C-alpha positions in Angstrom: 25.3 162.2 126.3 24.9 158.4 126.2 23.8 158.3 122.6 27.3 158.5 121.2 28.8 155.8 123.4 25.9 153.5 122.6 26.4 154.2 118.9 30.1 153.5 119.2 29.5 150.3 121.0 27.0 149.2 118.3 29.5 149.9 115.6 32.2 147.9 117.4 29.9 145.0 117.9 29.0 145.0 114.2 32.7 145.0 113.3 33.1 141.8 115.5 30.0 140.2 114.0 31.4 140.7 110.5 34.2 138.3 111.4 32.6 135.1 112.9 34.9 132.5 114.4 35.8 129.7 112.1 33.7 126.6 112.6 35.6 123.4 112.5 33.2 121.0 111.0 35.7 118.9 109.0 36.9 115.4 109.5 39.9 115.8 107.2 42.7 114.9 109.5 46.3 114.5 108.3 46.3 110.7 108.0 43.1 110.9 106.0 44.5 113.5 103.6 47.7 111.5 103.1 45.8 108.4 102.2 43.5 110.4 99.9 46.5 111.8 98.1 48.0 108.4 97.7 44.8 107.1 96.1 43.9 110.1 93.9 46.9 112.3 93.0 47.7 111.9 89.3 51.4 112.4 89.7 51.6 109.4 92.0 49.7 107.3 89.4 52.3 108.4 86.8 55.1 107.3 89.1 53.5 103.9 89.6 53.2 103.6 85.8 57.0 104.1 85.6 57.5 101.2 88.0 55.3 99.0 85.8 57.4 100.0 82.8 60.5 98.9 84.7 58.9 95.5 85.4 58.1 95.2 81.7 61.8 95.9 80.9 62.8 93.2 83.3 60.5 90.8 81.5 62.0 91.8 78.2 65.6 91.4 79.5 64.8 87.8 80.3 63.3 86.9 76.9 65.1 84.4 74.7 65.9 85.4 71.0 63.3 84.3 68.5 64.2 81.9 65.7 64.6 83.2 62.2 62.9 81.3 59.4 63.8 81.8 55.8 61.9 80.3 52.8 63.0 80.6 49.2 61.1 79.3 46.1 62.0 79.3 42.4 62.7 77.1 39.4 65.7 75.2 38.1 66.7 75.2 34.5 68.7 72.6 32.7 72.1 73.8 31.4 73.4 70.4 30.3 71.7 67.6 28.4 69.9 65.2 30.6 69.5 67.5 33.6 66.0 67.8 34.9 64.2 71.2 35.2 61.4 72.1 37.5 60.4 73.7 40.8 62.9 74.3 43.6 62.6 75.7 47.1 64.7 76.0 50.3 63.9 76.4 54.0 66.3 77.5 56.7 65.9 78.0 60.5 68.4 80.1 62.5 68.3 80.0 66.2 70.7 82.3 68.0 72.1 81.0 71.3 71.7 83.4 74.2 75.1 83.7 75.9 74.4 82.8 79.6 76.9 85.3 81.0 75.4 88.1 78.8 71.9 87.0 79.8 72.7 87.2 83.5 74.3 90.6 83.2 71.4 91.9 81.1 68.8 90.6 83.6 70.8 92.1 86.5 71.0 95.5 84.8 67.2 95.5 84.2 66.5 94.3 87.8 68.6 97.2 89.2 66.8 99.5 86.8 63.5 98.4 88.3 64.9 98.9 91.9 65.9 102.4 90.8 62.4 103.2 89.5 60.8 101.8 92.6 63.1 103.9 94.8 62.4 107.0 92.6 58.6 106.4 93.0 59.1 106.2 96.8 61.1 109.3 96.8 58.5 111.2 94.8 55.7 110.0 97.1 57.8 110.9 100.1 58.4 114.4 98.8 54.8 114.9 97.8 53.5 113.8 101.3 56.1 116.0 103.0 54.8 119.0 101.0 51.3 118.0 101.9 52.2 117.9 105.6 53.7 121.4 105.2 50.6 122.8 103.6 48.5 121.0 106.3 50.3 122.6 109.2 50.4 125.9 107.3 46.6 125.8 107.2 46.5 125.0 110.9 48.9 128.0 111.5 46.6 130.3 109.5 43.6 129.1 111.4 45.4 129.8 114.7 46.3 133.2 113.5 42.7 133.9 112.5 41.5 132.8 115.9 44.0 135.1 117.6 43.1 138.0 115.2 39.4 137.6 116.1 40.2 137.7 119.8 42.2 140.9 119.2 39.3 142.3 117.1 36.8 141.6 119.9 39.1 143.1 122.5 39.8 146.2 120.4 36.1 146.7 119.9 35.5 146.4 123.6 38.3 148.9 124.4 37.0 151.3 121.8 33.5 151.3 123.3 34.9 151.9 126.8 37.2 154.7 125.6 34.3 156.3 123.8 32.4 156.4 127.1 35.3 157.9 129.0 35.9 160.5 126.3 32.2 161.5 126.1 32.1 161.9 129.9 35.3 163.9 130.0 37.3 161.4 131.9 39.8 160.9 129.0 41.2 163.1 126.3 40.1 162.9 122.7 43.3 161.4 121.4 42.6 158.2 123.3 39.5 157.6 121.2 41.6 158.2 118.0 44.1 155.7 119.2 41.4 153.1 120.0 39.9 153.6 116.6 43.3 153.0 115.0 43.7 149.8 117.0 40.3 148.6 115.9 41.0 149.3 112.2 44.3 147.5 112.5 42.6 144.5 114.1 40.0 144.4 111.3 42.8 144.5 108.7 44.7 141.7 110.4 41.6 139.5 110.7 40.8 140.0 107.0 44.4 139.1 106.0 44.3 136.0 108.2 41.1 134.8 106.6 42.5 135.3 103.1 45.7 133.4 104.1 43.5 130.5 105.2 41.9 130.3 101.7 45.4 130.5 100.1 46.7 127.7 102.3 43.7 125.5 101.6 44.2 126.0 97.9 47.8 124.9 98.1 46.8 121.9 100.2 44.0 120.8 97.8 46.5 121.0 94.9 48.7 118.5 96.6 45.9 116.1 97.7 44.2 116.0 94.4 41.3 117.4 92.5 38.9 114.9 94.1 39.1 116.8 97.4 36.1 119.2 97.8 36.7 122.9 97.6 34.9 123.7 100.9 36.9 121.3 103.0 38.4 122.0 106.4 41.2 120.5 108.4 41.2 118.9 111.8 44.3 119.2 114.0 46.4 121.4 116.2 49.8 122.9 116.3 50.0 122.5 120.0 52.5 119.8 121.0 56.3 119.4 121.3 57.3 116.1 119.6 60.6 114.7 120.5 62.9 113.3 117.9 65.7 110.7 118.3 69.3 111.9 118.5 71.2 113.0 115.4 73.4 109.9 115.2 70.4 107.6 115.1 68.7 109.7 112.5 71.8 109.8 110.3 72.3 106.0 110.4 68.6 105.5 109.6 68.7 107.9 106.7 71.7 106.3 105.2 69.9 102.9 105.3 66.4 104.0 104.3 66.4 107.2 102.3 64.9 106.4 98.8 67.1 108.9 97.0 70.2 107.1 98.3 68.6 103.7 97.4 67.9 105.0 93.9 71.5 106.2 93.5 72.9 102.9 94.7 70.6 101.0 92.3 71.7 103.2 89.4 75.3 102.6 90.3 74.8 98.8 90.4 72.9 98.9 87.1 75.7 100.9 85.5 78.2 98.2 86.8 76.1 95.4 85.2 75.7 97.4 82.0 79.5 97.9 81.8 79.9 94.1 82.3 77.4 93.4 79.6 79.1 95.7 77.1 82.4 93.9 77.7 80.8 90.5 77.3 79.3 91.6 74.0 82.9 91.5 72.6 82.6 87.7 72.6 81.5 86.0 69.4 77.7 85.4 69.0 76.8 81.8 68.1 73.7 80.6 66.3 72.5 77.2 65.1 71.3 76.9 61.5 69.3 74.1 59.9 68.7 74.4 56.1 67.0 72.2 53.5 66.9 72.7 49.7 64.9 70.7 47.3 64.7 70.6 43.5 63.4 68.2 41.0 66.3 65.8 41.5 67.9 66.2 44.9 67.2 67.0 48.5 70.0 68.8 50.3 69.9 69.1 54.2 72.5 71.0 56.2 73.0 71.6 59.9 75.7 74.1 61.0 76.8 76.9 63.3 76.9 80.6 62.5 79.5 82.6 64.4 79.6 86.4 64.4 83.3 87.3 64.6 84.0 90.6 66.5 86.8 91.6 64.1 86.1 95.2 63.2 83.8 96.3 65.9 85.3 95.7 69.3 82.6 97.8 71.0 85.1 100.4 72.2 82.5 103.1 72.1 79.7 101.3 74.1 82.3 100.1 76.7 83.7 103.5 77.2 80.3 105.0 77.4 79.2 102.5 80.0 82.4 103.2 82.0 81.7 106.9 82.0 78.1 106.4 83.1 79.4 104.2 86.0 81.8 106.9 87.1 79.0 109.5 86.9 76.7 107.2 89.0 79.4 106.8 91.7 80.0 110.5 91.8 76.3 111.3 92.0 75.8 108.8 94.8 78.6 110.3 96.8 77.2 113.8 96.2 73.7 112.8 97.2 75.0 111.3 100.4 76.9 114.4 101.3 74.0 116.7 100.4 71.5 114.6 102.4 73.8 114.5 105.4 74.1 118.3 105.3 70.3 118.7 104.9 69.6 116.4 107.8 72.0 118.3 110.0 70.5 121.6 109.1 67.0 120.3 109.7 68.0 118.9 113.1 69.6 122.1 114.2 66.4 124.0 113.1 64.4 121.5 115.1 66.5 122.2 118.2 66.1 126.0 117.7 62.4 125.8 117.2 61.9 123.4 120.1 63.8 125.8 122.4 61.8 128.7 121.2 58.5 126.9 121.8 59.6 125.9 125.3 60.8 129.4 126.2 57.6 131.0 124.9 55.2 128.5 126.5 56.9 128.4 129.9 58.0 132.0 130.4 57.7 134.8 127.8 54.0 134.4 126.9 52.9 134.1 130.5 54.9 137.1 131.6 53.5 139.2 128.7 49.9 138.1 129.6 50.5 139.0 133.2 51.9 142.4 132.2 48.9 143.0 130.0 46.5 142.2 132.9 48.4 144.6 135.2 48.2 147.3 132.5 44.5 146.7 132.0 43.8 147.0 135.7 46.0 150.2 136.0 44.1 151.7 133.1 40.7 150.8 134.5 41.6 152.6 137.8 43.1 155.6 136.0 46.7 154.9 137.0 47.9 154.4 133.4 46.9 155.8 130.1 45.5 154.1 127.1 49.0 154.0 125.4 50.5 151.9 128.2 47.6 149.5 128.0 47.8 149.2 124.2 51.6 148.7 124.4 51.1 145.9 126.8 48.6 144.3 124.5 51.0 144.6 121.5 53.7 142.9 123.5 51.3 140.0 124.4 50.1 139.7 120.8 53.7 139.7 119.5 54.6 136.9 121.9 51.5 134.9 121.1 52.1 135.2 117.3 55.7 134.3 117.8 54.6 131.2 119.6 52.3 130.2 116.7 55.2 130.8 114.2 57.6 128.8 116.4 55.2 125.9 116.6 54.9 125.9 112.9 58.7 126.1 112.4 59.0 123.1 114.7 56.6 121.1 112.6 58.4 122.1 109.4 61.7 120.9 110.9 60.2 117.6 112.0 58.6 117.1 108.5 61.9 117.7 106.8 63.7 115.3 109.2 61.0 112.6 108.5 61.3 113.2 104.7 65.1 112.7 104.9 64.8 109.8 107.3 62.1 108.1 105.2 62.0 105.1 107.6 59.4 102.5 106.6 
């Protein structure tokens, strides 16, 4: 009679052994992963190259125009008696004078373009690190789910072995063993799914950190904790002052203003100094003069109108960005408050009550006062509350990550 219960217990123990608890042997904490991504992610390197291109454009905007040198050579032929024939050549040098007002506007436009690229690079890095943080906490969430699933699997195996003994001794009906087998299979399926989700989360995290991160890495950290954020008004003011997307939009608007100013200044005449010398067999002719480009036919109506339209678009985009970011910050802050309340409620009341109810149901089942269904129902309630706590902690972290991304405080 004892052979079947012992065999059932051995099978349950083998099922638990097939799912060993995860070993945390990694030193990849979140700060280390962030620094590793900054140093190795190719997209960040591309963003830095864009900034270097902006610096090069600023250097080009400050460059002075090059002189133009012209050399002509030929021969002179006599057309009247007594005139000398022979070799002739001429040299001229033209130096355009850089309009100081145009130069200032051109350099200012390039400087604001550089500020725009720097802000864009910061925004890209900010978004990348925010997605990295999300993947990091998603990995921690999946690890917590796996640990909970392994605990459920071990408990289901223990219950199955005890139920098998009671069924074989006639103390419990056969359907209790069927129910226990079903619970064990469900626990095995949940544990397998949790392990696959960990692999999926780590793959997403590695894609954001960079290919230099080893494939068999682990993460170090915990979802436990209830960080407190400042009030909404403080976060709003900080976001309006520090958000790189708003800084990029403001820089683009100022660049468009300087570009419009530059296009208007280009309506003015361009001035150049010219020095020329011509020599032939008899005379040497030297001239010094001024070359003026008269804006008679082309009054640059098209470029001025285009620059004005781009300025209007930049202003509208900046206003739209500010409105969208304020709405996103408010939504993230409300999500933070909801998740924080959920975590507090689950940690301080719901989970403890569900655990106490499960222990009471376990004791009642052990003494024959309750059936297996009541005990399993109490377990499901406890597992649901525990999994809800894991999800609420993860949602709290996501809300904080979104707030920090929008806040972007240095």
